[in-house]
CHARMM-style PDB file with segment names, atoms N, HN, CA, C and O in Angstrom:
ATOM      1  N   UNK     1       4.430   8.742  -8.172  1.00  0.00      PROA
ATOM      2  CA  UNK     1       5.487   9.187  -7.284  1.00  0.00      PROA
ATOM      3  C   UNK     1       5.063  10.513  -6.661  1.00  0.00      PROA
ATOM      4  O   UNK     1       4.499  11.379  -7.330  1.00  0.00      PROA
ATOM      5  N   UNK     2       5.347  10.652  -5.364  1.00  0.00      PROA
ATOM      6  HN  UNK     2       5.805   9.948  -4.821  1.00  0.00      PROA
ATOM      7  CA  UNK     2       5.120  11.928  -4.693  1.00  0.00      PROA
ATOM      8  C   UNK     2       6.432  12.383  -4.067  1.00  0.00      PROA
ATOM      9  O   UNK     2       7.246  11.559  -3.650  1.00  0.00      PROA
ATOM     10  N   UNK     3       6.632  13.686  -4.005  1.00  0.00      PROA
ATOM     11  HN  UNK     3       5.970  14.355  -4.344  1.00  0.00      PROA
ATOM     12  CA  UNK     3       7.833  14.242  -3.401  1.00  0.00      PROA
ATOM     13  C   UNK     3       7.653  14.325  -1.898  1.00  0.00      PROA
ATOM     14  O   UNK     3       6.577  14.663  -1.406  1.00  0.00      PROA
ATOM     15  N   UNK     4       8.717  14.014  -1.176  1.00  0.00      PROA
ATOM     16  HN  UNK     4       9.591  13.739  -1.576  1.00  0.00      PROA
ATOM     17  CA  UNK     4       8.739  14.112   0.277  1.00  0.00      PROA
ATOM     18  C   UNK     4       9.841  15.103   0.645  1.00  0.00      PROA
ATOM     19  O   UNK     4      10.079  16.042  -0.114  1.00  0.00      PROA
ATOM     20  N   UNK     5      10.514  14.934   1.763  1.00  0.00      PROA
ATOM     21  HN  UNK     5      10.321  14.171   2.380  1.00  0.00      PROA
ATOM     22  CA  UNK     5      11.586  15.827   2.185  1.00  0.00      PROA
ATOM     23  C   UNK     5      12.762  15.790   1.205  1.00  0.00      PROA
ATOM     24  O   UNK     5      13.216  14.719   0.802  1.00  0.00      PROA
ATOM     25  N   UNK     6      13.245  16.976   0.831  1.00  0.00      PROA
ATOM     26  HN  UNK     6      12.877  17.846   1.159  1.00  0.00      PROA
ATOM     27  CA  UNK     6      14.428  17.048  -0.027  1.00  0.00      PROA
ATOM     28  C   UNK     6      14.248  16.324  -1.340  1.00  0.00      PROA
ATOM     29  O   UNK     6      13.292  16.581  -2.072  1.00  0.00      PROA
ATOM     30  N   UNK     7      15.159  15.421  -1.643  1.00  0.00      PROA
ATOM     31  HN  UNK     7      15.935  15.211  -1.049  1.00  0.00      PROA
ATOM     32  CA  UNK     7      15.131  14.688  -2.908  1.00  0.00      PROA
ATOM     33  C   UNK     7      14.451  13.330  -2.783  1.00  0.00      PROA
ATOM     34  O   UNK     7      14.592  12.484  -3.666  1.00  0.00      PROA
ATOM     35  N   UNK     8      13.725  13.118  -1.708  1.00  0.00      PROA
ATOM     36  HN  UNK     8      13.611  13.805  -0.991  1.00  0.00      PROA
ATOM     37  CA  UNK     8      13.068  11.833  -1.477  1.00  0.00      PROA
ATOM     38  C   UNK     8      11.753  11.777  -2.244  1.00  0.00      PROA
ATOM     39  O   UNK     8      10.937  12.695  -2.167  1.00  0.00      PROA
ATOM     40  N   UNK     9      11.559  10.692  -2.983  1.00  0.00      PROA
ATOM     41  HN  UNK     9      12.222   9.946  -3.046  1.00  0.00      PROA
ATOM     42  CA  UNK     9      10.300  10.467  -3.690  1.00  0.00      PROA
ATOM     43  C   UNK     9       9.740   9.122  -3.238  1.00  0.00      PROA
ATOM     44  O   UNK     9      10.472   8.138  -3.131  1.00  0.00      PROA
ATOM     45  N   UNK    10       8.433   9.091  -2.973  1.00  0.00      PROA
ATOM     46  HN  UNK    10       7.839   9.890  -3.060  1.00  0.00      PROA
ATOM     47  CA  UNK    10       7.774   7.871  -2.518  1.00  0.00      PROA
ATOM     48  C   UNK    10       6.859   7.338  -3.606  1.00  0.00      PROA
ATOM     49  O   UNK    10       6.146   8.094  -4.266  1.00  0.00      PROA
ATOM     50  N   UNK    11       6.890   6.042  -3.779  1.00  0.00      PROA
ATOM     51  HN  UNK    11       7.469   5.428  -3.243  1.00  0.00      PROA
ATOM     52  CA  UNK    11       6.043   5.377  -4.759  1.00  0.00      PROA
ATOM     53  C   UNK    11       4.653   5.149  -4.157  1.00  0.00      PROA
ATOM     54  O   UNK    11       4.521   4.538  -3.097  1.00  0.00      PROA
ATOM     55  N   UNK    12       3.627   5.643  -4.838  1.00  0.00      PROA
ATOM     56  HN  UNK    12       3.734   6.140  -5.699  1.00  0.00      PROA
ATOM     57  CA  UNK    12       2.252   5.421  -4.405  1.00  0.00      PROA
ATOM     58  C   UNK    12       1.423   4.955  -5.600  1.00  0.00      PROA
ATOM     59  O   UNK    12       1.726   5.267  -6.751  1.00  0.00      PROA
ATOM     60  N   UNK    13       0.389   4.213  -5.299  1.00  0.00      PROA
ATOM     61  HN  UNK    13       0.143   3.959  -4.364  1.00  0.00      PROA
ATOM     62  CA  UNK    13      -0.544   3.764  -6.343  1.00  0.00      PROA
ATOM     63  C   UNK    13      -1.947   3.898  -5.795  1.00  0.00      PROA
ATOM     64  O   UNK    13      -2.250   3.402  -4.710  1.00  0.00      PROA
ATOM     65  N   UNK    14      -2.804   4.571  -6.548  1.00  0.00      PROA
ATOM     66  HN  UNK    14      -2.557   4.974  -7.430  1.00  0.00      PROA
ATOM     67  CA  UNK    14      -4.207   4.698  -6.174  1.00  0.00      PROA
ATOM     68  C   UNK    14      -5.005   3.600  -6.848  1.00  0.00      PROA
ATOM     69  O   UNK    14      -4.851   3.345  -8.042  1.00  0.00      PROA
ATOM     70  N   UNK    15      -5.850   2.960  -6.077  1.00  0.00      PROA
ATOM     71  HN  UNK    15      -5.975   3.168  -5.107  1.00  0.00      PROA
ATOM     72  CA  UNK    15      -6.731   1.910  -6.599  1.00  0.00      PROA
ATOM     73  C   UNK    15      -8.159   2.357  -6.292  1.00  0.00      PROA
ATOM     74  O   UNK    15      -8.543   2.468  -5.128  1.00  0.00      PROA
ATOM     75  N   UNK    16      -8.927   2.609  -7.322  1.00  0.00      PROA
ATOM     76  HN  UNK    16      -8.615   2.519  -8.267  1.00  0.00      PROA
ATOM     77  CA  UNK    16     -10.284   3.125  -7.132  1.00  0.00      PROA
ATOM     78  C   UNK    16     -11.272   2.237  -7.870  1.00  0.00      PROA
ATOM     79  O   UNK    16     -11.055   1.872  -9.026  1.00  0.00      PROA
ATOM     80  N   UNK    17     -12.344   1.898  -7.199  1.00  0.00      PROA
ATOM     81  HN  UNK    17     -12.521   2.194  -6.260  1.00  0.00      PROA
ATOM     82  CA  UNK    17     -13.410   1.111  -7.802  1.00  0.00      PROA
ATOM     83  C   UNK    17     -14.471   2.014  -8.387  1.00  0.00      PROA
ATOM     84  O   UNK    17     -14.296   3.233  -8.412  1.00  0.00      PROA
ATOM     85  N   UNK    18     -15.575   1.443  -8.862  1.00  0.00      PROA
ATOM     86  HN  UNK    18     -15.717   0.453  -8.842  1.00  0.00      PROA
ATOM     87  CA  UNK    18     -16.637   2.229  -9.488  1.00  0.00      PROA
ATOM     88  C   UNK    18     -17.343   3.188  -8.527  1.00  0.00      PROA
ATOM     89  O   UNK    18     -17.793   4.255  -8.944  1.00  0.00      PROA
ATOM     90  N   UNK    19     -17.444   2.822  -7.260  1.00  0.00      PROA
ATOM     91  HN  UNK    19     -17.079   1.955  -6.922  1.00  0.00      PROA
ATOM     92  CA  UNK    19     -18.062   3.690  -6.257  1.00  0.00      PROA
ATOM     93  C   UNK    19     -17.111   3.830  -5.085  1.00  0.00      PROA
ATOM     94  O   UNK    19     -16.572   2.837  -4.598  1.00  0.00      PROA
ATOM     95  N   UNK    20     -16.901   5.058  -4.629  1.00  0.00      PROA
ATOM     96  HN  UNK    20     -17.339   5.865  -5.025  1.00  0.00      PROA
ATOM     97  CA  UNK    20     -16.001   5.276  -3.499  1.00  0.00      PROA
ATOM     98  C   UNK    20     -16.752   5.956  -2.364  1.00  0.00      PROA
ATOM     99  O   UNK    20     -16.566   7.142  -2.093  1.00  0.00      PROA
ATOM    100  N   UNK    21     -17.605   5.176  -1.709  1.00  0.00      PROA
ATOM    101  HN  UNK    21     -17.756   4.212  -1.930  1.00  0.00      PROA
ATOM    102  CA  UNK    21     -18.388   5.702  -0.590  1.00  0.00      PROA
ATOM    103  C   UNK    21     -17.824   5.289   0.769  1.00  0.00      PROA
ATOM    104  O   UNK    21     -18.261   5.798   1.801  1.00  0.00      PROA
ATOM    105  N   UNK    22     -16.874   4.385   0.776  1.00  0.00      PROA
ATOM    106  HN  UNK    22     -16.519   3.971  -0.062  1.00  0.00      PROA
ATOM    107  CA  UNK    22     -16.294   3.908   2.031  1.00  0.00      PROA
ATOM    108  C   UNK    22     -15.187   4.816   2.521  1.00  0.00      PROA
ATOM    109  O   UNK    22     -14.835   5.795   1.862  1.00  0.00      PROA
ATOM    110  N   UNK    23     -14.642   4.491   3.672  1.00  0.00      PROA
ATOM    111  HN  UNK    23     -14.928   3.696   4.208  1.00  0.00      PROA
ATOM    112  CA  UNK    23     -13.547   5.274   4.236  1.00  0.00      PROA
ATOM    113  C   UNK    23     -12.266   5.036   3.429  1.00  0.00      PROA
ATOM    114  O   UNK    23     -12.028   3.920   2.966  1.00  0.00      PROA
ATOM    115  N   UNK    24     -11.444   6.071   3.257  1.00  0.00      PROA
ATOM    116  HN  UNK    24     -11.637   6.977   3.633  1.00  0.00      PROA
ATOM    117  CA  UNK    24     -10.183   5.894   2.530  1.00  0.00      PROA
ATOM    118  C   UNK    24      -9.229   4.985   3.299  1.00  0.00      PROA
ATOM    119  O   UNK    24      -9.186   5.007   4.529  1.00  0.00      PROA
ATOM    120  N   UNK    25      -8.472   4.194   2.562  1.00  0.00      PROA
ATOM    121  HN  UNK    25      -8.507   4.177   1.563  1.00  0.00      PROA
ATOM    122  CA  UNK    25      -7.497   3.278   3.164  1.00  0.00      PROA
ATOM    123  C   UNK    25      -6.106   3.568   2.611  1.00  0.00      PROA
ATOM    124  O   UNK    25      -5.938   3.757   1.407  1.00  0.00      PROA
ATOM    125  N   UNK    26      -5.115   3.601   3.491  1.00  0.00      PROA
ATOM    126  HN  UNK    26      -5.252   3.447   4.470  1.00  0.00      PROA
ATOM    127  CA  UNK    26      -3.713   3.702   3.100  1.00  0.00      PROA
ATOM    128  C   UNK    26      -3.054   2.393   3.494  1.00  0.00      PROA
ATOM    129  O   UNK    26      -2.984   2.062   4.678  1.00  0.00      PROA
ATOM    130  N   UNK    27      -2.570   1.647   2.508  1.00  0.00      PROA
ATOM    131  HN  UNK    27      -2.627   1.917   1.547  1.00  0.00      PROA
ATOM    132  CA  UNK    27      -1.915   0.366   2.759  1.00  0.00      PROA
ATOM    133  C   UNK    27      -0.402   0.568   2.700  1.00  0.00      PROA
ATOM    134  O   UNK    27       0.135   0.979   1.671  1.00  0.00      PROA
ATOM    135  N   UNK    28       0.281   0.277   3.810  1.00  0.00      PROA
ATOM    136  HN  UNK    28      -0.156  -0.056   4.646  1.00  0.00      PROA
ATOM    137  CA  UNK    28       1.732   0.424   3.907  1.00  0.00      PROA
ATOM    138  C   UNK    28       2.315  -0.939   4.274  1.00  0.00      PROA
ATOM    139  O   UNK    28       1.880  -1.566   5.240  1.00  0.00      PROA
ATOM    140  N   UNK    29       3.280  -1.383   3.517  1.00  0.00      PROA
ATOM    141  HN  UNK    29       3.633  -0.874   2.732  1.00  0.00      PROA
ATOM    142  CA  UNK    29       3.868  -2.715   3.697  1.00  0.00      PROA
ATOM    143  C   UNK    29       4.735  -2.800   4.938  1.00  0.00      PROA
ATOM    144  O   UNK    29       5.079  -1.788   5.549  1.00  0.00      PROA
ATOM    145  N   UNK    30       5.085  -4.035   5.299  1.00  0.00      PROA
ATOM    146  HN  UNK    30       4.805  -4.857   4.803  1.00  0.00      PROA
ATOM    147  CA  UNK    30       6.043  -4.261   6.382  1.00  0.00      PROA
ATOM    148  C   UNK    30       7.434  -4.409   5.763  1.00  0.00      PROA
ATOM    149  O   UNK    30       7.627  -4.050   4.601  1.00  0.00      PROA
ATOM    150  N   UNK    31       8.380  -4.915   6.494  1.00  0.00      PROA
ATOM    151  HN  UNK    31       8.224  -5.207   7.438  1.00  0.00      PROA
ATOM    152  CA  UNK    31       9.755  -5.031   6.001  1.00  0.00      PROA
ATOM    153  C   UNK    31       9.961  -6.216   5.063  1.00  0.00      PROA
ATOM    154  O   UNK    31      11.051  -6.370   4.512  1.00  0.00      PROA
ATOM    155  N   UNK    32       8.955  -7.051   4.867  1.00  0.00      PROA
ATOM    156  HN  UNK    32       8.070  -6.926   5.314  1.00  0.00      PROA
ATOM    157  CA  UNK    32       9.137  -8.239   4.052  1.00  0.00      PROA
ATOM    158  C   UNK    32       9.089  -8.017   2.555  1.00  0.00      PROA
ATOM    159  O   UNK    32       9.764  -8.724   1.807  1.00  0.00      PROA
ATOM    160  N   UNK    33       8.301  -7.046   2.100  1.00  0.00      PROA
ATOM    161  HN  UNK    33       7.753  -6.472   2.708  1.00  0.00      PROA
ATOM    162  CA  UNK    33       8.154  -6.792   0.670  1.00  0.00      PROA
ATOM    163  C   UNK    33       7.635  -5.376   0.478  1.00  0.00      PROA
ATOM    164  O   UNK    33       7.225  -4.729   1.442  1.00  0.00      PROA
ATOM    165  N   UNK    34       7.648  -4.891  -0.752  1.00  0.00      PROA
ATOM    166  HN  UNK    34       7.981  -5.416  -1.535  1.00  0.00      PROA
ATOM    167  CA  UNK    34       7.130  -3.558  -1.057  1.00  0.00      PROA
ATOM    168  C   UNK    34       5.615  -3.537  -1.117  1.00  0.00      PROA
ATOM    169  O   UNK    34       4.962  -4.572  -0.985  1.00  0.00      PROA
ATOM    170  N   UNK    35       5.058  -2.346  -1.317  1.00  0.00      PROA
ATOM    171  HN  UNK    35       5.588  -1.505  -1.424  1.00  0.00      PROA
ATOM    172  CA  UNK    35       3.614  -2.162  -1.301  1.00  0.00      PROA
ATOM    173  C   UNK    35       2.866  -2.921  -2.383  1.00  0.00      PROA
ATOM    174  O   UNK    35       1.858  -3.570  -2.100  1.00  0.00      PROA
ATOM    175  N   UNK    36       3.348  -2.848  -3.627  1.00  0.00      PROA
ATOM    176  HN  UNK    36       4.166  -2.321  -3.856  1.00  0.00      PROA
ATOM    177  CA  UNK    36       2.637  -3.532  -4.711  1.00  0.00      PROA
ATOM    178  C   UNK    36       2.685  -5.040  -4.544  1.00  0.00      PROA
ATOM    179  O   UNK    36       1.687  -5.725  -4.770  1.00  0.00      PROA
ATOM    180  N   UNK    37       3.828  -5.555  -4.154  1.00  0.00      PROA
ATOM    181  HN  UNK    37       4.638  -4.999  -3.971  1.00  0.00      PROA
ATOM    182  CA  UNK    37       3.956  -7.000  -3.942  1.00  0.00      PROA
ATOM    183  C   UNK    37       3.089  -7.458  -2.771  1.00  0.00      PROA
ATOM    184  O   UNK    37       2.547  -8.563  -2.795  1.00  0.00      PROA
ATOM    185  N   UNK    38       2.958  -6.622  -1.758  1.00  0.00      PROA
ATOM    186  HN  UNK    38       3.398  -5.725  -1.739  1.00  0.00      PROA
ATOM    187  CA  UNK    38       2.173  -6.989  -0.579  1.00  0.00      PROA
ATOM    188  C   UNK    38       0.670  -6.910  -0.803  1.00  0.00      PROA
ATOM    189  O   UNK    38      -0.077  -7.719  -0.254  1.00  0.00      PROA
ATOM    190  N   UNK    39       0.210  -5.934  -1.613  1.00  0.00      PROA
ATOM    191  HN  UNK    39       0.818  -5.277  -2.059  1.00  0.00      PROA
ATOM    192  CA  UNK    39      -1.225  -5.654  -1.669  1.00  0.00      PROA
ATOM    193  C   UNK    39      -1.865  -5.686  -3.049  1.00  0.00      PROA
ATOM    194  O   UNK    39      -3.091  -5.614  -3.142  1.00  0.00      PROA
ATOM    195  N   UNK    40      -1.082  -5.793  -4.137  1.00  0.00      PROA
ATOM    196  HN  UNK    40      -0.086  -5.851  -4.062  1.00  0.00      PROA
ATOM    197  CA  UNK    40      -1.688  -5.647  -5.464  1.00  0.00      PROA
ATOM    198  C   UNK    40      -1.089  -6.585  -6.500  1.00  0.00      PROA
ATOM    199  O   UNK    40      -0.661  -6.148  -7.568  1.00  0.00      PROA
ATOM    200  N   UNK    41      -1.059  -7.861  -6.189  1.00  0.00      PROA
ATOM    201  HN  UNK    41      -1.406  -8.217  -5.321  1.00  0.00      PROA
ATOM    202  CA  UNK    41      -0.603  -8.858  -7.167  1.00  0.00      PROA
ATOM    203  C   UNK    41      -1.727  -9.198  -8.132  1.00  0.00      PROA
ATOM    204  O   UNK    41      -2.895  -9.159  -7.745  1.00  0.00      PROA
ATOM    205  N   UNK    42      -1.407  -9.529  -9.381  1.00  0.00      PROA
ATOM    206  HN  UNK    42      -0.458  -9.560  -9.696  1.00  0.00      PROA
ATOM    207  CA  UNK    42      -2.447  -9.956 -10.312  1.00  0.00      PROA
ATOM    208  C   UNK    42      -3.180 -11.184  -9.763  1.00  0.00      PROA
ATOM    209  O   UNK    42      -2.547 -12.122  -9.279  1.00  0.00      PROA
ATOM    210  N   UNK    43      -4.472 -11.175  -9.835  1.00  0.00      PROA
ATOM    211  HN  UNK    43      -4.986 -10.413 -10.228  1.00  0.00      PROA
ATOM    212  CA  UNK    43      -5.335 -12.267  -9.381  1.00  0.00      PROA
ATOM    213  C   UNK    43      -5.298 -12.509  -7.870  1.00  0.00      PROA
ATOM    214  O   UNK    43      -5.852 -13.502  -7.398  1.00  0.00      PROA
ATOM    215  N   UNK    44      -4.655 -11.622  -7.103  1.00  0.00      PROA
ATOM    216  HN  UNK    44      -4.204 -10.816  -7.486  1.00  0.00      PROA
ATOM    217  CA  UNK    44      -4.613 -11.754  -5.641  1.00  0.00      PROA
ATOM    218  C   UNK    44      -4.396 -10.376  -5.023  1.00  0.00      PROA
ATOM    219  O   UNK    44      -3.432 -10.161  -4.289  1.00  0.00      PROA
ATOM    220  N   UNK    45      -5.309  -9.434  -5.329  1.00  0.00      PROA
ATOM    221  HN  UNK    45      -6.092  -9.609  -5.926  1.00  0.00      PROA
ATOM    222  CA  UNK    45      -5.134  -8.056  -4.904  1.00  0.00      PROA
ATOM    223  C   UNK    45      -6.117  -7.683  -3.798  1.00  0.00      PROA
ATOM    224  O   UNK    45      -7.311  -7.518  -4.043  1.00  0.00      PROA
ATOM    225  N   UNK    46      -5.598  -7.553  -2.576  1.00  0.00      PROA
ATOM    226  HN  UNK    46      -4.627  -7.688  -2.377  1.00  0.00      PROA
ATOM    227  CA  UNK    46      -6.451  -7.110  -1.486  1.00  0.00      PROA
ATOM    228  C   UNK    46      -6.857  -5.650  -1.714  1.00  0.00      PROA
ATOM    229  O   UNK    46      -7.943  -5.242  -1.304  1.00  0.00      PROA
ATOM    230  N   UNK    47      -5.991  -4.856  -2.367  1.00  0.00      PROA
ATOM    231  HN  UNK    47      -5.108  -5.187  -2.700  1.00  0.00      PROA
ATOM    232  CA  UNK    47      -6.329  -3.465  -2.678  1.00  0.00      PROA
ATOM    233  C   UNK    47      -7.547  -3.401  -3.613  1.00  0.00      PROA
ATOM    234  O   UNK    47      -8.448  -2.588  -3.404  1.00  0.00      PROA
ATOM    235  N   UNK    48      -7.570  -4.243  -4.623  1.00  0.00      PROA
ATOM    236  HN  UNK    48      -6.838  -4.903  -4.793  1.00  0.00      PROA
ATOM    237  CA  UNK    48      -8.712  -4.285  -5.541  1.00  0.00      PROA
ATOM    238  C   UNK    48      -9.974  -4.764  -4.832  1.00  0.00      PROA
ATOM    239  O   UNK    48     -11.069  -4.284  -5.127  1.00  0.00      PROA
ATOM    240  N   UNK    49      -9.833  -5.704  -3.904  1.00  0.00      PROA
ATOM    241  HN  UNK    49      -8.944  -6.094  -3.665  1.00  0.00      PROA
ATOM    242  CA  UNK    49     -10.986  -6.171  -3.128  1.00  0.00      PROA
ATOM    243  C   UNK    49     -11.590  -5.024  -2.309  1.00  0.00      PROA
ATOM    244  O   UNK    49     -12.808  -4.846  -2.289  1.00  0.00      PROA
ATOM    245  N   UNK    50     -10.735  -4.251  -1.638  1.00  0.00      PROA
ATOM    246  HN  UNK    50      -9.745  -4.396  -1.654  1.00  0.00      PROA
ATOM    247  CA  UNK    50     -11.224  -3.091  -0.882  1.00  0.00      PROA
ATOM    248  C   UNK    50     -11.869  -2.057  -1.810  1.00  0.00      PROA
ATOM    249  O   UNK    50     -12.902  -1.479  -1.471  1.00  0.00      PROA
ATOM    250  N   UNK    51     -11.264  -1.823  -2.978  1.00  0.00      PROA
ATOM    251  HN  UNK    51     -10.426  -2.293  -3.254  1.00  0.00      PROA
ATOM    252  CA  UNK    51     -11.806  -0.848  -3.929  1.00  0.00      PROA
ATOM    253  C   UNK    51     -13.179  -1.294  -4.439  1.00  0.00      PROA
ATOM    254  O   UNK    51     -14.087  -0.473  -4.566  1.00  0.00      PROA
ATOM    255  N   UNK    52     -13.334  -2.580  -4.729  1.00  0.00      PROA
ATOM    256  HN  UNK    52     -12.596  -3.247  -4.626  1.00  0.00      PROA
ATOM    257  CA  UNK    52     -14.639  -3.085  -5.177  1.00  0.00      PROA
ATOM    258  C   UNK    52     -15.692  -2.943  -4.081  1.00  0.00      PROA
ATOM    259  O   UNK    52     -16.883  -2.834  -4.372  1.00  0.00      PROA
ATOM    260  N   UNK    53     -15.255  -2.943  -2.827  1.00  0.00      PROA
ATOM    261  HN  UNK    53     -14.287  -3.031  -2.591  1.00  0.00      PROA
ATOM    262  CA  UNK    53     -16.180  -2.766  -1.700  1.00  0.00      PROA
ATOM    263  C   UNK    53     -16.517  -1.291  -1.470  1.00  0.00      PROA
ATOM    264  O   UNK    53     -17.293  -0.966  -0.571  1.00  0.00      PROA
ATOM    265  N   UNK    54     -15.934  -0.395  -2.281  1.00  0.00      PROA
ATOM    266  HN  UNK    54     -15.304  -0.659  -3.011  1.00  0.00      PROA
ATOM    267  CA  UNK    54     -16.278   1.014  -2.211  1.00  0.00      PROA
ATOM    268  C   UNK    54     -15.284   1.918  -1.516  1.00  0.00      PROA
ATOM    269  O   UNK    54     -15.572   3.094  -1.293  1.00  0.00      PROA
ATOM    270  N   UNK    55     -14.117   1.395  -1.168  1.00  0.00      PROA
ATOM    271  HN  UNK    55     -13.882   0.440  -1.348  1.00  0.00      PROA
ATOM    272  CA  UNK    55     -13.110   2.210  -0.481  1.00  0.00      PROA
ATOM    273  C   UNK    55     -12.105   2.785  -1.472  1.00  0.00      PROA
ATOM    274  O   UNK    55     -11.603   2.055  -2.327  1.00  0.00      PROA
ATOM    275  N   UNK    56     -11.798   4.089  -1.375  1.00  0.00      PROA
ATOM    276  HN  UNK    56     -12.205   4.682  -0.680  1.00  0.00      PROA
ATOM    277  CA  UNK    56     -10.639   4.589  -2.120  1.00  0.00      PROA
ATOM    278  C   UNK    56      -9.372   4.072  -1.435  1.00  0.00      PROA
ATOM    279  O   UNK    56      -9.219   4.216  -0.222  1.00  0.00      PROA
ATOM    280  N   UNK    57      -8.475   3.477  -2.201  1.00  0.00      PROA
ATOM    281  HN  UNK    57      -8.599   3.360  -3.187  1.00  0.00      PROA
ATOM    282  CA  UNK    57      -7.302   2.809  -1.632  1.00  0.00      PROA
ATOM    283  C   UNK    57      -6.029   3.409  -2.225  1.00  0.00      PROA
ATOM    284  O   UNK    57      -5.936   3.612  -3.436  1.00  0.00      PROA
ATOM    285  N   UNK    58      -5.059   3.689  -1.372  1.00  0.00      PROA
ATOM    286  HN  UNK    58      -5.135   3.525  -0.389  1.00  0.00      PROA
ATOM    287  CA  UNK    58      -3.735   4.122  -1.811  1.00  0.00      PROA
ATOM    288  C   UNK    58      -2.713   3.157  -1.224  1.00  0.00      PROA
ATOM    289  O   UNK    58      -2.750   2.844  -0.034  1.00  0.00      PROA
ATOM    290  N   UNK    59      -1.800   2.691  -2.072  1.00  0.00      PROA
ATOM    291  HN  UNK    59      -1.770   2.945  -3.039  1.00  0.00      PROA
ATOM    292  CA  UNK    59      -0.716   1.805  -1.650  1.00  0.00      PROA
ATOM    293  C   UNK    59       0.563   2.628  -1.666  1.00  0.00      PROA
ATOM    294  O   UNK    59       0.845   3.316  -2.646  1.00  0.00      PROA
ATOM    295  N   UNK    60       1.343   2.564  -0.587  1.00  0.00      PROA
ATOM    296  HN  UNK    60       1.114   2.005   0.210  1.00  0.00      PROA
ATOM    297  CA  UNK    60       2.584   3.320  -0.513  1.00  0.00      PROA
ATOM    298  C   UNK    60       3.752   2.391  -0.221  1.00  0.00      PROA
ATOM    299  O   UNK    60       3.658   1.484   0.606  1.00  0.00      PROA
ATOM    300  N   UNK    61       4.855   2.641  -0.920  1.00  0.00      PROA
ATOM    301  HN  UNK    61       4.931   3.378  -1.591  1.00  0.00      PROA
ATOM    302  CA  UNK    61       6.114   1.948  -0.626  1.00  0.00      PROA
ATOM    303  C   UNK    61       7.034   2.937   0.081  1.00  0.00      PROA
ATOM    304  O   UNK    61       7.287   4.026  -0.433  1.00  0.00      PROA
ATOM    305  N   UNK    62       7.534   2.564   1.254  1.00  0.00      PROA
ATOM    306  HN  UNK    62       7.329   1.679   1.671  1.00  0.00      PROA
ATOM    307  CA  UNK    62       8.405   3.444   2.033  1.00  0.00      PROA
ATOM    308  C   UNK    62       9.773   3.544   1.371  1.00  0.00      PROA
ATOM    309  O   UNK    62      10.076   2.820   0.423  1.00  0.00      PROA
ATOM    310  N   UNK    63      10.599   4.458   1.893  1.00  0.00      PROA
ATOM    311  HN  UNK    63      10.353   5.046   2.663  1.00  0.00      PROA
ATOM    312  CA  UNK    63      11.939   4.673   1.328  1.00  0.00      PROA
ATOM    313  C   UNK    63      12.725   3.370   1.228  1.00  0.00      PROA
ATOM    314  O   UNK    63      12.764   2.564   2.157  1.00  0.00      PROA
ATOM    315  N   UNK    64      13.342   3.199   0.078  1.00  0.00      PROA
ATOM    316  HN  UNK    64      13.310   3.854  -0.677  1.00  0.00      PROA
ATOM    317  CA  UNK    64      14.204   2.034  -0.127  1.00  0.00      PROA
ATOM    318  C   UNK    64      13.484   0.817  -0.689  1.00  0.00      PROA
ATOM    319  O   UNK    64      14.129  -0.196  -0.960  1.00  0.00      PROA
ATOM    320  N   UNK    65      12.176   0.881  -0.872  1.00  0.00      PROA
ATOM    321  HN  UNK    65      11.652   1.703  -0.652  1.00  0.00      PROA
ATOM    322  CA  UNK    65      11.432  -0.260  -1.377  1.00  0.00      PROA
ATOM    323  C   UNK    65      10.819   0.073  -2.736  1.00  0.00      PROA
ATOM    324  O   UNK    65      10.370   1.196  -2.969  1.00  0.00      PROA
ATOM    325  N   UNK    66      10.807  -0.904  -3.617  1.00  0.00      PROA
ATOM    326  HN  UNK    66      11.172  -1.816  -3.428  1.00  0.00      PROA
ATOM    327  CA  UNK    66      10.258  -0.798  -4.971  1.00  0.00      PROA
ATOM    328  C   UNK    66      10.805   0.462  -5.650  1.00  0.00      PROA
ATOM    329  O   UNK    66      12.022   0.603  -5.772  1.00  0.00      PROA
ATOM    330  N   UNK    67       9.943   1.376  -6.091  1.00  0.00      PROA
ATOM    331  HN  UNK    67       8.955   1.261  -5.991  1.00  0.00      PROA
ATOM    332  CA  UNK    67      10.400   2.532  -6.857  1.00  0.00      PROA
ATOM    333  C   UNK    67      10.672   3.764  -5.987  1.00  0.00      PROA
ATOM    334  O   UNK    67      11.060   4.803  -6.522  1.00  0.00      PROA
ATOM    335  N   UNK    68      10.486   3.685  -4.685  1.00  0.00      PROA
ATOM    336  HN  UNK    68      10.171   2.841  -4.250  1.00  0.00      PROA
ATOM    337  CA  UNK    68      10.779   4.816  -3.811  1.00  0.00      PROA
ATOM    338  C   UNK    68      12.292   5.057  -3.729  1.00  0.00      PROA
ATOM    339  O   UNK    68      13.095   4.149  -3.945  1.00  0.00      PROA
ATOM    340  N   UNK    69      12.657   6.308  -3.410  1.00  0.00      PROA
ATOM    341  HN  UNK    69      12.004   7.046  -3.234  1.00  0.00      PROA
ATOM    342  CA  UNK    69      14.057   6.690  -3.319  1.00  0.00      PROA
ATOM    343  C   UNK    69      14.797   5.832  -2.289  1.00  0.00      PROA
ATOM    344  O   UNK    69      14.315   5.598  -1.180  1.00  0.00      PROA
ATOM    345  N   UNK    70      15.966   5.379  -2.689  1.00  0.00      PROA
ATOM    346  HN  UNK    70      16.357   5.568  -3.589  1.00  0.00      PROA
ATOM    347  CA  UNK    70      16.810   4.589  -1.786  1.00  0.00      PROA
ATOM    348  C   UNK    70      17.570   5.537  -0.851  1.00  0.00      PROA
ATOM    349  O   UNK    70      18.021   6.592  -1.297  1.00  0.00      PROA
ATOM    350  N   UNK    71      17.723   5.192   0.429  1.00  0.00      PROA
ATOM    351  HN  UNK    71      17.357   4.335   0.791  1.00  0.00      PROA
ATOM    352  CA  UNK    71      18.531   6.010   1.334  1.00  0.00      PROA
ATOM    353  C   UNK    71      20.000   6.052   0.877  1.00  0.00      PROA
ATOM    354  O   UNK    71      20.490   5.116   0.246  1.00  0.00      PROA
ATOM    355  N   UNK    72      20.681   7.138   1.203  1.00  0.00      PROA
ATOM    356  HN  UNK    72      20.283   7.899   1.716  1.00  0.00      PROA
ATOM    357  CA  UNK    72      22.095   7.298   0.795  1.00  0.00      PROA
ATOM    358  C   UNK    72      23.001   6.299   1.488  1.00  0.00      PROA
ATOM    359  O   UNK    72      23.985   5.855   0.896  1.00  0.00      PROA
ATOM    360  N   UNK    73      22.698   5.937   2.716  1.00  0.00      PROA
ATOM    361  HN  UNK    73      21.899   6.298   3.196  1.00  0.00      PROA
ATOM    362  CA  UNK    73      23.596   5.052   3.483  1.00  0.00      PROA
ATOM    363  C   UNK    73      23.528   3.625   3.020  1.00  0.00      PROA
ATOM    364  OT1 UNK    73      24.221   2.766   3.565  1.00  0.00      PROA
TER     365      UNK     73
END
């Protein structure tokens, strides 16, 4: 979890492989599902595939999704 504006906290997950020589990637989901469900399912993880290819990968869930702070409204 990282702190954002005020009391807002965003859920992030870092996925790192054995070598991180590639460009960093930030994976942000669309409105259909949260970040972990979109990019890091067991046995079907595109984040792990990128990490094995040498990219440092961070998955972020926007406000209101998964463990990120829910909006007040």
